[in-house]
C-alpha positions in Angstrom: 5.6 -16.5 20.7 7.7 -13.7 22.1 6.5 -11.1 24.7 6.3 -7.5 23.7 9.3 -6.5 25.8 11.4 -9.3 24.1 10.4 -7.9 20.7 11.3 -4.4 21.8 14.8 -5.6 22.9 15.4 -7.4 19.6 14.3 -4.5 17.5 16.0 -1.9 19.7 12.7 -0.1 20.6 12.0 1.7 23.8 8.5 2.1 25.4 9.1 5.8 25.6 11.3 7.3 22.9 11.7 10.1 20.4 10.1 9.3 17.1 12.4 11.0 14.5 15.6 9.7 13.1 17.8 10.6 10.1 21.0 8.5 10.7 22.6 9.2 14.1 20.3 9.7 17.1 16.6 9.7 17.8 15.0 13.1 18.3 11.6 14.8 18.5 10.2 17.9 20.1 6.6 17.6 19.0 3.4 16.1 20.4 3.4 12.7 22.1 1.8 9.8 20.2 0.5 6.8 22.2 0.4 3.3 20.6 -2.2 1.0 22.0 -2.5 -2.5 20.8 -5.8 -3.5 19.3 -5.1 -7.0 20.4 -5.6 -6.4 24.1 -5.8 -2.7 24.5 -2.4 -2.5 26.3 -0.2 0.6 26.0 2.7 -0.5 23.8 4.7 2.8 23.9 4.7 6.6 23.7 6.5 8.3 20.8 7.5 11.9 20.6 6.6 13.3 17.2 8.4 15.8 15.0 8.3 19.5 15.6 8.8 22.1 12.9 12.5 22.5 13.7 12.9 18.7 13.7 11.4 18.7 10.2 13.6 21.5 8.9 16.8 19.8 10.2 15.8 16.5 8.7 15.0 17.9 5.3 18.3 19.8 5.3 20.2 16.5 6.1 18.3 14.7 3.3 19.2 17.4 0.8 22.9 17.1 1.7 22.8 13.3 1.6 21.3 13.3 -1.9 24.3 15.2 -3.3 26.6 12.3 -2.6 24.2 9.4 -2.7 23.1 10.0 -6.2 26.7 9.7 -7.4 27.1 6.1 -6.0 26.7 3.7 -8.9 23.2 2.1 -9.0 24.6 -1.5 -8.5 26.3 -0.3 -5.3 23.1 1.2 -4.1 21.5 -2.1 -4.9 24.0 -3.8 -2.6 22.7 -1.7 0.2 19.2 -2.9 -0.6 20.5 -6.5 -0.7 21.9 -6.1 2.8 18.6 -4.6 4.0 16.8 -7.7 2.6 19.2 -9.9 4.5 18.6 -7.9 7.7 14.9 -8.3 7.3 15.3 -12.0 6.9 17.1 -12.1 10.3 14.4 -9.9 11.9 11.4 -11.4 10.1 9.9 -13.2 13.1 10.3 -10.3 15.5 9.1 -7.6 13.0 6.2 -9.8 11.9 5.1 -10.2 15.5 5.4 -6.5 16.1 3.1 -5.8 13.1 0.5 -8.1 14.6 0.8 -6.6 18.0 0.6 -3.0 16.9 -1.7 -3.2 13.8 -3.8 -6.3 14.8 -3.5 -8.4 11.6 -3.0 -12.2 12.0 0.5 -13.5 12.7 0.6 -15.2 9.3 -0.3 -11.9 7.6 2.3 -10.0 9.8 5.0 -12.4 8.7 3.7 -12.3 5.2 4.1 -8.5 5.2 7.7 -8.8 6.2 8.2 -11.3 3.4 6.9 -8.7 1.0 9.6 -6.4 2.2 12.2 -9.1 1.5 10.8 -9.8 -1.9 10.8 -6.1 -3.0 14.5 -5.9 -1.9 15.3 -8.9 -4.1 13.5 -7.3 -7.0 15.2 -3.9 -6.5 18.7 -5.5 -6.3 18.2 -6.9 -9.8 16.6 -3.7 -11.0 19.7 -1.8 -9.9 21.5 -3.2 -13.0 18.6 -2.5 -15.3 17.7 1.2 -15.1 17.7 1.3 -18.8 16.8 4.1 -21.2 15.8 3.8 -24.9 17.9 4.5 -28.0 15.9 5.9 -31.0 16.7 6.6 -34.6 17.4 10.3 -35.3 16.0 11.9 -38.5 19.3 13.9 -38.8 22.5 12.3 -40.2 25.3 11.5 -37.8 23.1 12.1 -34.7 22.3 9.8 -31.8 18.9 10.2 -30.0 18.2 8.5 -26.7 16.5 8.7 -23.3 17.9 8.2 -19.9 16.6 8.5 -16.3 18.0 10.4 -13.4 17.0 10.4 -9.7 14.6 13.0 -8.4 16.1 13.9 -5.0 14.0 13.7 -1.9 11.1 11.2 -1.9 8.5 11.7 0.8 6.6 8.6 1.9 3.2 8.8 3.7 2.0 5.4 4.7 -1.2 4.0 6.2 -1.6 1.8 9.3 -2.9 -1.3 7.5 0.5 -2.2 6.0 2.8 -0.4 8.5 6.1 -1.7 7.1 5.6 -3.2 3.6 4.4 0.0 1.8 7.5 1.8 3.1 9.7 -0.9 1.7 8.0 -0.8 -1.7 8.9 2.8 -2.0 12.4 2.9 -0.4 13.8 -0.2 -2.2 13.0 1.3 -5.6 13.8 4.9 -4.6 17.2 4.0 -3.3 18.4 2.0 -6.2 17.2 4.9 -8.4 19.5 7.3 -6.4 17.0 9.1 -4.2 16.9 9.7 -0.5 13.7 9.1 1.5 11.7 10.8 4.3 9.0 8.7 5.8 5.9 9.9 7.6 4.4 6.7 9.0 0.8 6.4 10.3 0.4 7.8 13.8 -1.5 4.6 14.6 1.6 2.4 14.1 4.7 4.4 15.1 6.6 1.6 16.7 6.7 -0.4 13.4 8.4 2.5 11.7 10.9 2.8 14.5 11.8 -0.8 14.1 12.3 -0.4 10.3 14.5 2.7 10.8 16.7 0.9 13.3 17.2 -2.0 10.8 18.2 0.2 7.9 20.3 2.5 10.1 22.5 -0.5 11.0 23.0 -1.2 7.3 23.9 2.4 6.4 26.2 2.6 9.3 28.1 -0.5 8.4 28.6 0.9 4.9 29.9 4.3 6.2 27.0 6.3 4.7 25.9 9.7 5.9 22.8 10.9 7.6 19.7 11.7 5.6 19.5 8.8 3.2 16.7 7.3 5.4 14.6 9.5 7.6 11.5 8.8 9.7 9.4 11.7 11.0 6.6 10.5 13.4 3.6 12.7 13.6 0.1 13.4 12.5 -1.5 15.1 9.6 0.7 18.2 10.1 3.9 16.4 9.3 2.3 15.1 6.1 1.2 18.6 5.2 4.8 19.9 5.6 6.0 17.2 3.2 3.3 17.9 0.6 3.9 21.6 0.6 7.7 21.5 0.6 9.2 22.3 -2.8 12.4 20.4 -1.7 10.4 17.2 -1.7 10.4 16.1 -5.4 7.9 13.2 -5.1 5.3 12.5 -2.4 4.2 8.9 -2.4 1.0 8.7 -0.3 -1.1 5.7 0.6 -4.4 6.1 2.3 -8.0 7.2 1.8 -9.3 8.9 -1.2 -10.1 12.0 0.9 -6.5 12.2 2.1 -5.2 11.6 -1.4 -7.2 14.5 -2.8 -5.7 16.8 -0.3 -2.2 15.5 -1.1 -2.7 15.9 -4.8 -3.9 19.5 -4.4 -1.0 20.6 -2.2 1.6 18.9 -4.3 0.0 20.0 -7.5 -0.1 23.6 -6.3 3.7 23.6 -6.4 3.9 21.5 -9.6 5.5 18.6 -7.7 5.1 14.9 -8.4 2.8 12.7 -6.5 2.2 8.9 -6.5 -1.2 8.1 -5.0 -2.4 4.7 -3.8 -5.9 5.4 -2.4 -9.2 3.7 -1.7 -10.6 0.5 -3.2 -14.1 -0.9 -3.5 -13.2 -4.2 -5.0 -15.6 -6.7 -6.5 -15.6 -10.4 -7.5 -17.9 -11.4 -10.4 -19.1 -15.0 -10.0 -20.6 -16.4 -13.2 -22.5 -19.7 -13.7 -19.3 -21.1 -15.2 -17.2 -20.5 -12.1 -15.5 -23.2 -9.9 -17.6 -22.4 -6.9 -15.2 -23.9 -4.4 -12.4 -21.6 -5.6 -14.8 -18.6 -5.7 -15.8 -19.3 -2.1 -12.3 -19.4 -0.7 -11.3 -16.2 -2.6 -14.4 -14.4 -1.5 -14.1 -15.3 2.2 -10.3 -14.5 2.5 -10.7 -11.3 0.5 -13.5 -10.1 2.7 -12.2 -10.9 6.2 -8.4 -11.0 5.7 -6.8 -8.2 7.9 -10.3 -7.8 9.2 -11.3 -6.1 6.0 -8.7 -3.4 6.3 -6.8 -4.0 3.1 -7.1 -1.6 0.2 -7.7 -4.7 -1.9 -10.3 -6.3 0.4 -13.3 -7.7 -1.3 -16.2 -5.4 -0.6 -18.7 -6.6 -3.3 -19.8 -10.0 -4.7 -21.7 -9.8 -8.0 -23.3 -13.2 -8.5 -25.4 -14.5 -11.3 -29.0 -15.3 -10.4 -28.7 -19.0 -11.5 -26.2 -19.7 -8.8 -27.1 -17.0 -6.3 -29.1 -19.1 -3.9 -26.6 -22.0 -3.8 -23.6 -19.8 -3.4 -25.0 -17.6 -0.7 -26.1 -20.7 1.3 -22.6 -22.1 1.2 -21.1 -18.7 2.0 -23.2 -18.4 5.0 -22.0 -21.8 6.2 -18.4 -20.8 5.5 -18.7 -17.7 7.7 -19.9 -19.8 10.7 -16.5 -21.5 10.6 -14.6 -18.2 11.0 -12.8 -17.7 14.4 -12.4 -14.1 15.6 -9.9 -13.4 18.3 -6.3 -12.8 19.3 -4.4 -12.5 15.9 -1.2 -13.9 17.5 -3.1 -17.2 18.0 -2.7 -19.0 14.7 -6.0 -20.9 15.3 -7.9 -17.6 14.7 -8.8 -16.3 11.2 -9.7 -12.7 12.0 -8.2 -10.2 14.4 -9.4 -6.8 15.5 -10.0 -3.5 13.8 -7.3 -1.0 14.3 -9.1 1.1 17.0 -12.4 2.0 18.5 -13.0 4.8 15.9 -12.9 2.1 13.2 -15.4 0.1 15.2 -17.8 3.0 15.3 -17.4 3.5 11.5 -18.2 -0.2 11.1 -21.3 0.0 13.3 -22.6 3.1 11.5 -22.2 1.2 8.2 -24.3 -1.7 9.6 -27.1 0.8 10.4 -26.9 2.3 7.0 -27.2 -1.1 5.3 -30.5 -1.7 7.1 -31.8 1.8 6.2 -30.9 1.3 2.6 -32.8 -2.0 2.2 -30.1 -4.6 2.9 -30.9 -7.9 4.5 -28.4 -9.8 6.6 -27.1 -13.1 5.4 -24.5 -13.0 8.2 -25.3 -10.3 10.8 -22.5 -8.3 12.3 -21.9 -6.5 15.6 -19.3 -5.7 18.1 -17.9 -8.6 20.2 -17.9 -8.3 24.0 -16.2 -10.2 26.7 -12.8 -10.7 28.3 -11.3 -12.2 25.1 -12.2 -8.9 23.3 -11.3 -6.5 26.0 -9.6 -4.0 23.6 -13.0 -3.1 22.3 -11.8 -3.5 18.7 -13.2 -6.9 17.7 -16.3 -7.3 15.4 -18.1 -10.0 13.6 -17.6 -10.2 9.9 -20.9 -9.4 8.2 -22.5 -10.2 4.9 -25.5 -8.3 3.4 -27.7 -8.9 0.4 -28.3 -5.5 -1.1 -29.0 -3.6 -4.3 -26.0 -2.6 -6.3 -27.1 1.1 -6.4 -27.4 1.5 -2.7 -25.3 4.5 -1.5 -23.5 2.5 1.2 -22.3 0.0 -1.5 -20.5 2.8 -3.3 -18.5 3.8 -0.2 -15.4 2.1 1.1 -15.9 1.0 4.7 -12.6 -0.2 6.0 -14.1 -3.2 7.9 -15.2 -6.8 7.2 -18.6 -6.0 5.6 -19.3 -7.9 2.3 -22.2 -6.8 0.0 -23.8 -9.4 -2.3 -25.9 -8.5 -5.3 -27.4 -10.3 -8.3 -27.0 -9.9 -12.0 -29.3 -11.6 -14.5 -27.9 -11.3 -18.0 -24.5 -11.6 -19.6 -21.1 -11.0 -18.1 -21.2 -7.4 -19.6 -24.0 -6.6 -17.1 -21.9 -7.8 -14.2 -18.9 -5.7 -15.5 -21.1 -2.6 -15.7 -22.1 -3.1 -12.1 -18.5 -3.6 -11.0 -17.3 -0.4 -12.8 -20.1 1.9 -11.6 -18.2 2.8 -8.3 -15.8 5.6 -8.2 -12.9 3.5 -7.0 -10.8 1.4 -9.4 -8.2 -0.7 -7.6 -8.7 -4.4 -7.7 -11.2 -6.7 -9.4 -11.7 -10.4 -10.1 -13.9 -12.7 -12.2 -14.6 -16.4 -11.4 -15.3 -18.3 -14.6 -13.9 -21.2 -16.6 -15.5 -19.7 -19.8 -12.8 -18.0 -21.9 -15.3 -15.7 -23.6 -16.3 -14.3 -20.2 -12.8 -14.0 -18.8 -11.4 -12.4 -22.0 -14.3 -9.9 -22.0 -13.5 -9.0 -18.4 -9.8 -8.4 -19.4 -10.6 -6.4 -22.5 -10.4 -2.6 -22.7 -14.2 -2.5 -22.4 -14.0 -4.8 -19.4 -12.8 -4.1 -15.9 -11.7 -0.5 -15.4 -9.5 -1.3 -12.4 -5.7 -1.2 -12.2 -5.7 -4.9 -11.2 -7.9 -7.4 -12.9 -7.7 -11.1 -11.9 -9.1 -14.3 -13.2 -10.0 -17.2 -10.8 -8.2 -15.6 -7.9 -9.5 -13.0 -5.4 -9.0 -9.3 -5.2 -6.8 -9.3 -2.2 -3.0 -9.7 -2.4 -0.6 -9.0 -5.2 2.8 -10.3 -6.3 5.9 -8.0 -6.1 6.7 -8.5 -9.8 3.6 -6.7 -11.1 2.9 -3.0 -10.8 0.4 -2.3 -8.0 -2.1 0.5 -8.1 -5.5 1.6 -9.5 -7.5 4.1 -11.5 -10.2 6.7 -10.9 -10.4 7.7 -7.2 -7.7 5.1 -6.4 -5.3 7.7 -7.6 -3.6 6.3 -10.7 -0.3 5.5 -9.0 1.8 2.4 -9.5 4.2 0.9 -7.0 6.3 -2.2 -6.6 7.2 -4.2 -9.8 7.2 -3.9 -13.6 8.4 -0.4 -14.6 7.0 1.3 -11.4 10.6 2.5 -10.8 10.2 5.2 -13.4 7.9 7.2 -11.0 11.0 7.7 -8.8 13.1 9.2 -11.7 13.0 12.1 -14.1 13.2 11.3 -17.8 15.7 13.1 -20.0 16.0 13.1 -23.8 19.5 13.4 -25.2 20.7 14.3 -28.8 24.3 14.0 -29.7 25.6 15.4 -33.0 28.9 13.8 -34.1 29.0 15.4 -37.6 30.7 18.5 -38.8 27.4 20.2 -39.7 24.4 21.5 -37.7 21.4 20.0 -39.5 18.1 21.2 -37.9 15.1 19.0 -37.2 12.1 19.0 -39.6 14.4 20.0 -42.5 14.6 23.6 -41.4 17.4 25.6 -43.1 19.0 28.5 -41.3 21.9 30.0 -43.2 24.0 32.9 -42.1 
């Protein structure tokens, strides 16, 4: 395990540095942002954020860069992404450790996040030769009718602390092969991770003799995000975060008729039927609830368990929780690391109070952990409560390791109704070996979420599938499948290769 100063050296980070970059030097005239590690409370670094002039200069460079970058053939742009993937392979260990230090997720999850970056680069390289349109049959003789896709221009990326590097890569890998340039406003809670990423891509761009503005990072708080959302020069704003934040982004971008791609809150459930493999269900439920200390948008928040198996399952779940080890996330013997900061701990503690007020009973009680091993003040016990499905706290997303368990009595349709009654619609799962139950869950009258899984948990997704959700999750799709289309504008083309000018719908216009 490398020390933090060794990581900084390998990733070309300084403990005190400017937090903005668009291709040549680091700059920044705004406020100072401090990065404290939730692992031990230590000060990792101080980053100077973007001021308004920094922002204007960066956007101007991005506009200029787009003029030439869009003209590079897509497979050549894919080659840049291939080189980025190779650089990430070389830096995987160091960047994964930095993610764990600055965000607090386990080392395995930190390394896994960098692997996601590598995977999306591989996906995007192949995609760079498949940005296909559609040819259609024209109703007019000697006419060709087809569709093609063109880049948008500047793509603004607003990312959250819980995946401080992967979400950026999901966006930029696709946006770049589509011919766009990117401006990134990372979370102010994890600024050093974004600096590391920008250093890596800058080396790639420099080796290929490409100009400033193709990749830009602008550190800062909500104000920088507001500049992006209100700027008509930013064609698409891809924002990942809370539902509250997403509503503000949608309003600002919508007011100027811009495009937005929103990946917002989740309140994800696993349905466990009497026909489930209970061992599989147990593993899925525990990892989904406590992975990343419950700070994934796909974290399992609710278990909907049939009354026939409720007592046996909850007993085994209680036993499984006693085996969890909470502590330093860089120690691979531990399962659960810290919450991101003390504010998150207070939100967690307030939720525990609300659970008791709203009739919940503790299967596994929670609480803040004290002692020298937890000196950052960010460590908590994962908690499990038995509670009614209509309790108000159950319908809220608390970004912490709190799992709610509730019963259902009848058919799987009753369980699906309970699952769908919350406002969020990101990820969902059913545990059952009964094909009637699983197919009902996957039907259009089944799960209303963007992700619906069978016999795996809610947490985690493969790069090849489109990632995103419905309802207050925002409706956006990132990563695989045809998510690339969000980063392009569609154009319909008609070519007349006849000597006449026939009109559509059989209209006759003679002079």
